[in-house]
N, C-alpha and C positions, 0 to 999 in steps of 0.2 A: 319808670318806664317811659321811654321816649315816644313821642307822637310822630306819626308819618307826616310827610310834607303836606299831603292833601288834607289831613285832619287839622293841621295847624292853620292852613289857609281858610278852612271852613270856620274855625273858631275866631280867626281874625275878622272874617266877614260878619260873623254874628255879633261880635263886640262892636264892630263899626256902626251897626244899626243901634244907636244909643237909645232910641225909643223902645226897641224890643229888649235890649239888654237890661235897662232899668225896670221894665215891665216884668221881666222874669224874676228879678230880685224882689220886687214888691209882692208879686203873686206868691212866691215861695215863702216870704215872711208871713203873709196873711194865712197861708195854708198851715204853716208850722204852729202859729198861735192858735188857730182853731182846732188843730189836732189835739191840743191839750185844753179843750173847752172846759172840762170839769175843773181845771186849775185856775181858769179865768173867771168863769161865771158859774156859781154854785150856791145853793142855799144851805150848804154844810161847811163848817170851818175846814181849812186846810190842816190845822193842827190845834189841839186843845190840851190844856193841862189843868187837872182838877186835883188839888191836894198834891200828892206825890205820884199821881198816875198820869200817863201820857195817852192821848187818843188821836187817832188819824181818821176823822169822820169822812174825809173825802174819798177814802179807799175802803173803809170798813163801816158797816152799819151796826151801830150800838143800840142796845135797849136803854131806856131812860133809867132803869134800875142799875145798869152798869156804870152810869155816870154819877148819879147822886143817890144817896141813901133815901129809901122810902119812895123811890120813883116807880112808875108803872112799868110792867114787863113788856111794853110795846116799844116800837121804834122811837128813838129820841128825836124830838123836833127842836133842832138847835136854834131856830129863829124865835122860839117861844120866849117871851120876856121873863116868865116865871123860871124857866130853866137857866136863863142867863143870870138872873139874880142869885139862884142857888150856887152856880159856879163861882160867881164873884164873892159870895159869902164864904166860900171855902178857900179863898185866895187864889182862885184859878183865873185863867184867861183863855181867849180864843183868837186865833189868827184867821181872818176871813179873806177870801179872794177879792180882787178888785171890784167885781160885780157880785153882790150877795144874793143872786137869784139864778135859778135854773130856767130852762126854757118853758117849763110847765109850772113854775111857782106862781101861785095866786097871791097877789099883794093885797092885803086887807086893810092897810093903814094909809091909803092914798089920800083920804080927806076930800075927795071929789069923785063924781061918777067916771067910770071908765068908758071910753078911752081917755086917759089924761094926757095933757101936753108934756113936752120935755121939761125936765127939772134936774136939779142937782142929784136927786134921789134916783131918777130914771132919765138918763141922758138923752134917749131917743123916745121917751114917753112910754105909754103902755097901750096895749091893744084893747079890743072891746071885751076881753075876758080878764082884764087886769093883770096881764103878764108883761114882763119887761121886754120891750122890743129889741133892745141891744143884745140881750141874752139869746133871744130867738134868732137874731141875725147871725150870731156867732155859731150856734149849733146848726142853723140852716145852711150856712156857708159850708160847713164841714160835710154834712151829709150830701149836699149837692155836688161838691167837687169829688168826693169819694165815689158817688154814683157815676159821675162823668168819667172818672179814671177807669172804673171797672167796666163800664159799657164800651169805652173806646178801646181798651186793651183786648177785651174778648172779641169784639167785632173786627178788630184789626187782624187778630190771629186767624179767625175763620175766613175773613175776606181775602187775606193774602194767600191762604192755602187754596181756596177755591179759584182765585185768579191764576195762580201758578199752574194748577192742573189744567185749566182751560187753555192757557197760552202755550204750555209746553207740548201737550199732546195734540191740540188742534183737531181738525176733522170733525167727526161725529161727536166726539166728547165736547168740543167747543160749541158746536151747533146745539146740542142738547142742553148744555148748561145755559146758553144764551136764551133759549126759548123758555126754560124754567124760570130764569131771573125775570124775564119780561112778564110772565104770568104772576109770579110771586110778588113782584113790586107793585102790581096793580091791585093787590088786596086792600080793602078799606081798613086801615089800621085802627082808626078811631072807633069805628063801629064794632070791630072785634074786641077792642078794649072795653067798650061799654057792655058788651055781652059778658066778657070775663068778670067785670066788676059786679054784675048782677048775680054771678054764681059764687065767687069767692071775694074776700076782702083783699084788695091789692096791697102789697107790702114792698119793701125794698127789693127782695130777691125775686118776687113775682114780677114786678115791673121790669127788672133787669133781664130776666129770661124772655119775657114777652117782647121787649124792644130789641133784644138781640136777634130775634127771629127775622127782623127786617133790616136792622142797621148794618149787618155784615156786608151788604151789597155795595156800600159806599166806596170801598177801595178795590173792588173786584175788577172794574174796568181798567184802572190804572195799571194794576199788576198784570192783568191779562195782556195789555198792549206791550209792556216791557218784555214779557216772556215770549210773545209772538216775534218780537224783533230779535231777542237774544238767542233764541234756539237755533238760528241759522248762522250765527257768527262762527268764525273759523275755530276759535279755541274750544267752543262747545262741541263742534263736530269732531275735533281731534280727541277730546275727552271721551266721547261716545265710541269713537273708533278704537280707543285703548281698552274698552270694556268697562268703563266706569258706569256704575248703576245710575238709573234715572233720578233716584232720590238724591244721590250725591251731586249729580250735575245741577239739579234744580237748586239745592240749598247752598252749594259752595261756589258755583260758577255764574249763575244767573241771578239768584235772589239778592246778593249784595248790590248789584247795579239797579235792580228794581226797587230796593229800599230807599234809594236816593229820592225818587219821585214820591214814594209813599210817605216818608217822614215829614214832608212839607205839608201834608194834609192833616196830620195828627192834632195840632193845636186847634184847627178849625172843627175837627170832629169832636174834640173835648168841649168846645164852646156850644156846639149843637146839642150835645148830650145834656149839658147843664140847662139849656133852654127848654128842651123837650120835657124834662122833669118838672121845671117850674110851670110850664104850660099845663101839664096834666094835673098838677096840684091846684092850679088856678081854676080848672074846670071841675075839680072834685073827683077825678079819677086817678089821683096819684097816691101819695102815702096816706096811711090811716089818719083819721081826724085827730087833731092834737099834736101831730108830729111837727117838729120845727122845720119849716119849709119856706123858701123864698116865694114860691108861687102862692102859698096860703097868705103871706103878707100882702101880696099884690091884690088878692081877693078881698082882704080886709080893707085895704085902701079904697077899693071900689065901693064896698058896702058902707063905708064910714067917710063920706065926703066932708063931713063936718070936722074930721080929724086929718088935716092934710099931711101931718108928719108921717102917717103910715104909708101913703102913696109915694111921698117924696123919698122916704127911706128905701122902699122897695125899688124904686126907679134908680136911685143912686147905686145901690148895692149890685143889682143885676147889670146895669149899664157899666159899672166899673169893672166887674169881673169879666164880662164879655169883651170890653175894650182892652184889658190887659192881655187876654188870650189871643185876640186878633193881632195885637202888636207883636207878641211873641211869635205867632205864626208867620208874620211878615219877615221877622228876623231869621227864622229858620229857612224860609224860602230863599232869602238872600245868601245864607250860608251855603246852601247846596246848589246855587246857581253857578254853573261852570264858566259863564261869561264874565263873572266878576273877579277882579284881581284882589289880592290881600289888601284890606283896608276899605273895601266896599266900592272901589272905582271899577268901571267897566274897561 
C-alpha cells in the first residue's frame, strides 16, 4: 500500500528528529520486554523436565505431588532446595528466567538485613521487605505504561467527542458545555480520591474510571477550536448543502484536520498519566499495597534514606520513561508541523 505524499513528508520529519526517533525505539523495546515480564522475572522455571515428563511452570501451576513422588498435594515451590534436589536426583533439570524472582517474591537467603545493597544476586538490591528491586521495576513499568495507555486512549475518545460536539453545533450547546467544564474542572480531585479510598480499596480499574472522569477535558479545548474553525469552511458548507448528515460531516470532513493538532498532545498525555499513577501510589491512594509500582518505590526511597539505591533507581526509571515520552512527543509535533519541509528543515 503506497503512502500519500503528506504521510511520507510527516514520516520523514519524524525520522529527521533523531532524538525522538531513537527514543521511540528504546521505549518500544522496553515496553515489549516488560510485556513478557513473567518470562524475564519469575520465581518459577520457564521449563522443567523430571524423568520423562515435561513441565511448564511459568504457565501452569503444578502440585508438588505432580512433580515428585511422595510430594505434598499443595502448590510446588520451585525455589525450594529440597524440591531442586529431588528433581536433580531423578535426572531432571529446570530452565530459569534471567531474574529468578517475581515482584512479590520474599528472598530469605540474603545473608544481611533488608534492604540489601545491589549484588550479583540482586542487581538493583532489595527493598525493605526483601523483594528484588529489578523485578519490581519490570512489573511496575508494565502496569504504569498499560495504565497510561488505557487512560490516554479512553480520555482521548471522550474528549474528542465532546470537543467535536461543542465546536460543530456552537451556540447554546457550546456555551452549556463550557460552563459545565469550568465547574467540573474545579472539583478537588485529590479530596474526592481520599473519600473514595475510605469507602473502597482503589484498584487498577477503579483508579482508571475515577481519573477518566476528569482527564477527558485535556483535549476538548483543542478539538473544539478546530471544529469552530472548520465548520465554516466552504467544503463543509457544500457537504451540508448536499444533505450529508452532521455525523458524517464531523467524522469525515472536519475530524481528520482536527486530529493533526490532537495527535501532537498524545505522548504528553501518556507521560502525564504515568506520572499521576506514580504520584497516587507515592501518597498511598493508588494501587493496593504490595502491587508493583514505581510510586511505591519512590516512597520506599523516602522512607529508607540509608538505602540510596532505592531512591536512585526510582528517579532513574521515572525520569527515563518521562524523558523518552517527551522526546517522542517533540518528534510527533515536528512531524505534523506544516511549516517544516521533508527532512526537518523549515
